[in-house]
C-alpha positions in Angstrom: 51.0 28.2 -46.1 54.3 27.3 -47.9 56.8 27.7 -45.3 56.7 28.3 -41.6 57.5 31.7 -40.3 58.6 33.0 -36.9 58.5 36.7 -35.7 61.4 37.3 -33.4 62.4 40.6 -32.0 60.9 42.7 -35.0 62.5 40.3 -37.5 60.4 37.4 -39.4 62.6 34.4 -39.9 61.7 31.3 -42.1 61.9 27.9 -40.2 64.8 26.8 -42.6 66.8 30.4 -42.0 70.2 29.4 -40.8 70.4 32.5 -38.5 67.1 30.9 -36.4 69.0 29.2 -34.2 71.1 32.4 -33.1 68.0 34.4 -32.7 66.2 31.8 -30.4 69.5 32.0 -28.3 69.1 35.6 -27.5 65.6 35.2 -26.2 65.8 31.5 -24.8 66.4 33.2 -21.1 64.0 36.1 -21.5 60.4 36.7 -21.4 59.9 37.4 -24.8 58.3 34.9 -27.2 58.5 33.9 -30.6 55.4 34.1 -32.7 54.3 31.4 -35.4 53.2 33.7 -38.4 50.6 31.1 -39.4 47.9 33.2 -39.1 47.2 37.0 -39.0 48.8 38.5 -35.8 50.6 35.2 -35.2 50.6 32.7 -32.2 52.8 32.8 -29.3 55.2 29.9 -28.8 57.8 28.9 -26.5 61.4 27.5 -26.7 62.8 24.3 -25.5 66.4 23.0 -25.6 67.3 19.5 -26.6 70.5 20.1 -28.2 69.4 22.6 -30.2 66.8 25.2 -29.6 63.1 23.9 -30.5 59.9 26.0 -31.1 57.0 24.5 -29.5 53.4 25.1 -29.1 52.0 26.9 -26.2 49.4 24.4 -23.9 45.8 25.5 -25.1 46.7 27.2 -28.3 46.6 24.3 -30.8 43.4 25.5 -32.3 44.5 28.8 -32.8 47.2 27.8 -35.6 46.3 27.5 -39.3 45.3 23.6 -40.1 48.1 23.0 -42.3 50.9 24.4 -39.7 52.5 21.6 -38.0 51.6 23.4 -34.4 47.9 23.2 -35.0 46.1 20.9 -32.8 42.3 19.6 -33.5 39.9 19.7 -30.3 40.8 16.8 -28.0 37.3 15.6 -28.5 38.3 14.4 -32.1 40.2 11.5 -30.9 40.7 9.4 -27.7 43.0 12.2 -26.3 39.9 14.1 -25.0 39.1 11.5 -22.4 42.6 11.4 -20.7 43.3 15.4 -20.7 43.1 16.9 -17.6 43.3 13.5 -15.6 45.6 11.1 -17.1 47.7 13.6 -18.9 48.2 16.8 -17.3 50.0 20.0 -18.5 51.8 21.7 -15.5 53.3 24.2 -17.9 54.6 24.7 -21.3 57.7 22.1 -21.0 56.2 19.6 -18.5 53.6 17.0 -19.1 52.9 14.6 -16.8 51.1 11.4 -17.6 49.6 8.8 -15.4 49.4 5.0 -16.3 47.7 1.9 -15.0 51.1 0.1 -15.3 54.2 0.4 -12.8 57.8 1.1 -13.7 59.1 -1.2 -11.0 58.2 -4.4 -9.2 58.4 -3.9 -5.6 59.1 -7.0 -3.6 56.7 -7.5 -0.4 53.6 -9.1 0.6 50.6 -9.1 -1.8 47.9 -6.7 -1.3 45.0 -8.0 0.3 42.1 -9.2 -1.9 38.5 -8.8 -1.2 36.1 -6.1 0.4 37.3 -4.9 3.9 35.1 -5.7 6.7 33.0 -2.6 8.1 32.9 0.6 6.6 35.6 1.8 4.3 37.3 5.2 5.5 36.8 6.5 1.9 35.2 5.6 -1.3 37.3 7.1 -4.0 35.9 7.7 -7.7 38.1 5.7 -10.4 40.7 7.9 -12.0 41.5 7.4 -15.6 45.0 6.0 -16.1 46.7 5.4 -19.4 47.3 2.1 -20.7 50.6 1.3 -22.6 48.9 1.6 -26.1 47.7 5.1 -24.9 51.3 5.9 -24.2 52.5 4.9 -27.5 49.8 6.8 -29.0 50.5 10.0 -27.0 54.2 9.8 -28.0 53.1 9.3 -31.7 50.7 12.2 -31.3 53.5 14.6 -29.7 55.8 13.2 -32.5 53.6 14.3 -35.3 53.9 11.0 -36.6 50.2 10.7 -37.3 50.2 13.6 -39.5 51.4 13.7 -43.2 52.2 16.6 -45.1 53.3 16.0 -49.1 57.0 17.2 -48.0 57.3 14.1 -46.0 57.2 11.9 -49.0 60.1 9.5 -48.8 61.7 11.1 -45.6 60.3 8.6 -43.0 63.4 6.3 -41.7 64.3 4.8 -38.8 66.7 7.4 -37.7 63.9 10.2 -38.0 61.5 8.1 -36.3 63.8 7.7 -33.3 64.5 11.3 -33.3 61.0 12.7 -32.9 59.9 9.9 -30.4 62.6 10.9 -28.3 61.9 14.6 -28.6 58.3 13.8 -27.9 59.5 11.8 -24.5 61.5 14.9 -23.2 59.4 16.9 -21.1 57.1 14.1 -20.1 57.3 12.6 -16.7 56.0 9.3 -15.8 56.3 8.2 -12.2 58.5 11.2 -11.1 61.1 10.8 -14.0 61.4 12.0 -17.5 59.9 9.4 -20.1 62.9 9.5 -22.4 65.5 8.3 -19.8 63.1 5.1 -19.3 62.5 4.8 -23.5 64.7 2.9 -25.9 64.0 3.4 -29.8 66.5 1.4 -31.8 68.8 3.4 -34.0 69.5 2.3 -37.6 71.5 -0.9 -37.5 74.5 -1.2 -39.6 76.7 -4.3 -39.3 79.9 -2.3 -39.6 78.8 -0.2 -36.4 77.4 -3.1 -34.6 79.7 -2.9 -31.5 79.4 0.8 -31.1 75.4 0.5 -31.2 75.4 -2.1 -28.9 77.7 0.0 -26.5 75.1 2.8 -26.9 72.0 0.3 -26.0 73.5 -1.1 -23.1 74.3 2.6 -21.7 70.7 3.5 -22.2 69.2 0.5 -20.7 71.9 0.3 -17.7 68.9 1.4 -15.4 67.5 -1.8 -15.5 70.3 -3.5 -13.8 70.4 -1.4 -10.7 67.5 -1.9 -8.5 66.8 0.3 -5.4 66.6 -1.4 -2.0 63.0 -2.3 -2.1 62.7 -2.9 -5.9 62.9 -6.1 -7.3 63.5 -4.8 -10.9 63.2 -1.5 -12.6 61.4 -1.4 -16.3 61.7 0.5 -19.5 59.7 0.7 -22.6 61.1 -0.1 -26.0 59.4 0.9 -29.2 60.3 -0.5 -32.6 58.9 -2.4 -35.6 58.1 -5.9 -34.7 59.8 -8.4 -37.0 58.6 -11.8 -35.6 58.7 -14.3 -33.2 60.6 -17.7 -32.5 60.3 -20.4 -30.2 63.2 -20.9 -27.8 64.0 -23.1 -24.7 63.2 -20.3 -22.8 59.9 -18.8 -24.1 59.4 -16.8 -27.2 61.8 -14.5 -28.7 60.3 -11.2 -29.9 62.5 -9.8 -32.9 62.8 -6.2 -33.2 63.9 -4.5 -36.6 67.2 -2.8 -35.9 67.7 -4.9 -33.0 68.7 -8.2 -34.8 71.4 -9.0 -32.3 69.2 -8.5 -29.1 65.9 -10.2 -28.9 63.1 -9.7 -26.2 61.8 -12.9 -24.4 58.4 -13.5 -23.5 56.7 -16.3 -21.7 54.9 -18.8 -24.0 51.6 -18.2 -22.4 51.8 -14.6 -22.2 52.8 -14.3 -26.0 50.1 -16.5 -26.8 47.4 -14.3 -25.3 49.2 -11.5 -27.1 48.9 -13.3 -30.4 45.1 -13.5 -29.7 44.5 -10.3 -28.8 46.5 -9.0 -31.8 45.7 -11.4 -34.5 44.0 -9.1 -36.8 47.2 -6.7 -36.4 49.6 -9.5 -36.8 47.8 -11.1 -40.0 47.8 -7.6 -41.7 51.4 -7.7 -42.4 50.6 -10.7 -45.0 47.8 -9.0 -46.6 47.5 -8.9 -50.6 48.9 -5.3 -50.9 51.7 -4.0 -53.0 52.8 -1.7 -50.0 52.6 -4.1 -47.1 51.7 -2.3 -43.6 54.0 -2.8 -40.3 53.6 -3.4 -36.7 55.0 -1.2 -34.1 55.4 -2.5 -30.8 55.9 -0.9 -27.4 57.1 -3.5 -24.9 57.4 -3.0 -21.3 60.7 -4.8 -20.2 62.9 -5.6 -17.3 66.3 -7.4 -16.9 65.4 -10.9 -15.7 69.1 -11.5 -15.8 72.1 -9.4 -16.9 71.8 -7.9 -20.3 68.7 -10.5 -21.1 65.4 -8.4 -21.6 62.1 -10.1 -20.4 58.6 -8.6 -21.8 56.4 -7.9 -19.0 53.5 -6.4 -21.1 53.4 -5.3 -24.5 51.0 -3.3 -27.0 50.8 -3.4 -30.7 49.6 -0.7 -33.4 49.5 -1.5 -37.2 51.0 1.3 -39.3 51.5 1.9 -43.1 54.7 1.8 -44.8 55.3 5.3 -44.2 54.6 4.9 -40.3 51.1 6.3 -40.3 48.9 4.7 -37.5 45.9 2.6 -38.9 42.9 1.2 -36.8 42.8 -1.7 -39.5 43.3 -2.6 -43.2 40.1 -0.8 -44.2 41.9 2.6 -43.8 45.1 1.9 -45.8 43.3 2.7 -49.3 42.3 5.9 -48.1 45.4 6.9 -46.5 47.2 6.1 -49.5 44.9 7.9 -51.8 45.5 11.0 -49.7 49.0 10.6 -50.2 48.7 10.0 -53.9 47.1 13.3 -54.1 49.3 15.3 -52.1 47.1 15.9 -49.3 47.6 17.3 -45.8 45.8 15.1 -43.0 45.8 13.9 -39.7 45.2 10.4 -38.3 43.0 10.6 -35.2 44.3 8.2 -32.6 42.3 5.9 -30.3 44.4 6.1 -27.1 42.2 4.2 -24.8 39.0 4.8 -26.0 36.7 1.6 -26.2 36.3 2.0 -30.0 38.2 4.0 -32.8 35.0 3.8 -35.1 33.5 7.1 -33.3 36.4 9.1 -34.4 36.9 10.3 -38.2 39.3 7.9 -39.8 41.3 10.8 -41.3 41.0 14.8 -40.9 41.7 16.8 -43.8 44.0 20.0 -43.0 43.9 21.6 -46.3 40.3 22.4 -47.2 38.5 25.8 -47.5 36.4 25.1 -44.3 39.3 23.9 -42.2 39.7 20.4 -40.8 37.4 18.2 -42.5 36.6 14.8 -41.1 36.6 11.6 -43.6 34.9 8.2 -42.4 35.1 4.7 -43.6 32.7 2.1 -43.5 33.8 -1.4 -43.9 31.6 -4.4 -44.1 34.4 -6.5 -42.2 33.8 -4.3 -38.9 32.1 -6.2 -36.1 28.6 -5.1 -35.3 29.5 -2.9 -32.3 32.0 -1.1 -34.5 29.6 -0.7 -37.3 27.2 0.9 -35.0 29.7 3.1 -33.3 30.8 4.3 -37.0 27.0 4.9 -37.9 26.2 7.1 -35.2 29.5 9.1 -35.9 28.3 9.7 -39.6 24.9 10.4 -38.4 26.3 13.2 -35.8 28.2 14.5 -38.5 25.4 15.5 -40.7 23.9 15.0 -44.3 27.0 16.5 -45.9 29.6 14.1 -43.9 32.1 12.6 -46.1 31.7 8.8 -46.3 33.4 5.9 -48.1 31.8 2.3 -48.0 34.5 0.1 -48.8 32.6 -2.1 -51.1 32.0 1.0 -53.3 34.2 3.2 -55.3 36.2 5.8 -53.1 34.3 9.2 -53.4 35.9 12.3 -54.6 37.6 14.0 -51.8 36.8 17.6 -50.5 38.9 19.9 -52.6 41.8 21.8 -51.2 41.6 25.6 -50.5 41.8 27.3 -53.7 44.5 30.0 -52.2 46.7 27.1 -51.5 46.4 25.2 -54.3 49.9 24.3 -55.8 50.9 25.0 -59.2 52.2 22.2 -61.4 55.2 20.8 -59.9 55.3 22.6 -56.8 55.2 21.6 -53.3 52.2 23.0 -51.0 54.8 22.4 -48.0 58.2 23.3 -49.4 60.5 24.7 -46.7 57.7 24.1 -43.8 59.6 22.8 -40.5 58.2 19.8 -40.1 59.3 16.4 -38.5 60.9 14.5 -41.3 59.6 11.6 -40.1 61.2 9.0 -42.6 
């Protein structure tokens, strides 16, 4: 499909049509719904308003869209999302998603909870409920923002400003602990020295909630998401540096940072790999104000991404991702969320083949034995025609594009498509 089209009140409009906003305004407060015309007959959508009108997918309809449509959603089981939907991620309606986490958004003063087993019979025995870690929240926002997808039209368009825009749009309508996530999330805006004072003032307004604890709350917390730019020793612990926040470091206790370094050693070392296009590290940090306008890290999570912000499980996936981009393919990167292993999922999902979404698997000799075993099982389950690249061998030919959507020389298969200009 070359362009996203929406059917509204008897008229089909392109996603880039200047009259689309006016058409959406006329049906926004009615029971009428636009239809995405990526497939015959179309698929009902709904309209949200975030400054301007935005057309979004209805819950449970993702697999009804064409695989190359931005609204397409594969089955949840293709990634770690499947373990969380319905329990840790609850869609109440088309514009309200609730997420439940295993970390708090505030610290409450008072006595510590009693430890150990209670004496006698307990009043009830509850089954453990799934809750999302900070990593799963970061992956969920990435997933909602479409940052784990790639269309050829995105080439050269993934910048800090666009990353910020789409992460904030992804957080809107998501509630956590009874509050919308966008109110407790900060993504740095592109830093310019000439605008340093104005940028700083907007940041302080955004994080002002950290300075106003309630009667029984020691401090409130927020999530900062940005590109990790290194750590420095200071007299007060480690200073974690975030790109586009050069004037405001985040502080973390030395012992906590040492644990983080051990946990994310492979991710941090990957930034120095012998590659022409170096990968980056995206960090999600849960912060609080230990003192006025001094931000302390309570916990953090890190994710390796390509130089185009595509998430990676490890360096072994990067050559495949770059080859898919070089060939102008449309694909999706399944995310791990809180799954014990990412090896049981495809390393990429091609979206532009004749037979629909096509899984691609990567086998690396550097995977630990448990990960290798999980990947072997995933490949075996995929059947004899599974596409597998063993990284000590040449990369096999990729499954061909659907013939009906093969572009002519010099054309762009997603030209005009309304997709996140992530970049």
